C-alpha angles and dihedrals in degrees: 000000000000099000102022111045099003098085092045091049092051092047093049100037102039101020093229123160119256091245091060090048091050092050090050093054091044091053090049093050093045093048090049092052093046091048094048093048093045093051099041104032104040128069092224093050093047091049091050092049092049090052090055098040135345121223126310090021090059087073089053090051091052090048089054087052090052090051092050090049091053092049092048091047089055091066107103098232119103099224091046091045090052090052090050094050092048090050090047093051093044095052092039092058090045092050092048091051093047092048091050090049091046091054090053096246091123131017121197097181 
């Protein structure tokens, strides 16, 4: 959705310029990368995540974040939609990193 129909939906629904749409997706991707690196590659981030949910429930927590992002993105207001898409992308990157780590492909400890 994000990279296929998302830009067309935003252009058609909200009438925003393509530059604004591009910046929105760039902010979402950057926030997802920063969140994933902060949680998986820093001691403080790992400690905070373990306080919220231990593995494998950390993946479930990130899936809940993805669900919340989708629900927020469904609200037909551009600023709220942007927040939902950024949340969705942020938790999606976090979930992908945690699943890769869970499968043993990477190990940050």
